[in-house]
Each structure stands twice: as structure tokens, then as C-alpha cells.
C-alpha positions in Angstrom: -16.0 1.5 -12.8 -17.1 0.0 -9.4 -15.1 -0.7 -6.4 -14.4 -4.0 -7.0 -13.4 -4.1 -10.1 -10.9 -1.3 -9.4 -9.5 -3.4 -6.4 -9.1 -6.5 -8.6 -7.2 -4.4 -11.3 -5.0 -3.2 -8.6 -4.2 -6.8 -6.9 -3.7 -8.0 -10.1 -1.2 -5.3 -11.5 0.9 -5.8 -8.4 0.3 -9.7 -8.2 0.0 -10.1 -4.9 -1.2 -13.4 -5.0 1.8 -14.9 -7.0 4.4 -13.1 -4.5 3.0 -14.4 -1.5 2.9 -18.1 -3.0 6.3 -17.6 -4.4 7.6 -16.1 -1.0 5.8 -18.9 0.8 7.3 -21.4 -1.4 11.1 -20.1 -0.7 10.2 -20.1 2.8 9.3 -23.7 3.0 12.3 -24.7 0.2 14.5 -22.9 3.4 13.1 -25.1 5.9 13.4 -28.1 3.7 17.0 -27.4 3.3 17.6 -27.2 7.3 15.9 -29.9 7.7 17.8 -31.8 5.3 21.1 -31.0 6.2 20.4 -31.4 10.0 19.7 -35.6 9.3 22.7 -37.7 10.6 22.1 -40.0 7.6 19.4 -39.4 5.3 17.4 -42.1 3.4 16.8 -42.3 0.0 12.9 -41.4 0.4 14.4 -38.6 2.3 16.7 -37.2 -0.5 14.0 -38.1 -3.3 11.5 -35.5 -1.0 14.2 -32.7 -1.0 15.1 -33.1 -4.6 11.4 -33.1 -5.6 11.1 -29.7 -3.6 14.3 -28.3 -4.7 13.2 -29.3 -8.4 10.0 -28.0 -8.2 11.6 -24.2 -7.1 12.7 -23.7 -10.9 9.1 -24.3 -12.0 7.4 -22.5 -9.3 9.9 -19.5 -10.7 8.8 -20.0 -14.1 5.2 -20.2 -13.5 5.8 -16.8 -11.6 7.7 -15.0 -14.7 6.0 -16.4 -17.0 2.5 -14.8 -15.8 1.5 -11.1 -15.7 -1.6 -8.4 -16.1 -3.9 -10.0 -18.6 -6.2 -6.9 -18.4 -7.3 -5.0 -21.5 
């Protein structure tokens, strides 16, 4: 087994990319919530945007938990 294959197995086993993406989504979710709560009089479009970001968090978490190591 070459070095790149071992490296790929380690990255896949520890799920580095999904963890980074979920962390990044959490940071974005925090910033959107702070932004939305700071609005004095939010419009419907702003509320729809925040609702979409909050609602997509469940899908992102579901995709993260539904995936895993696929190596034989």
C-alpha cells in the first residue's frame, strides 16, 4: 500500500472534510443568528433567509451522521 492510499484512509477514517464542513456551517449559523437578532425590523426576505439557513442545519447534520467510512 502506498503512502497516498494510507493518507486517504486516515483522512476518510477520521472524516476530516465532513467535520470541517459541519464546523464551518456552525460558524455561519452563528453569524446569521447574530445578524438576524441585531435587525431592528427584519423584512420578510431577511426572515426567509434566516429560516432557510436554520432549516438547512438539520439537513447538514443528517448528511454528516448518515455518512461514514466506505473502505473495504
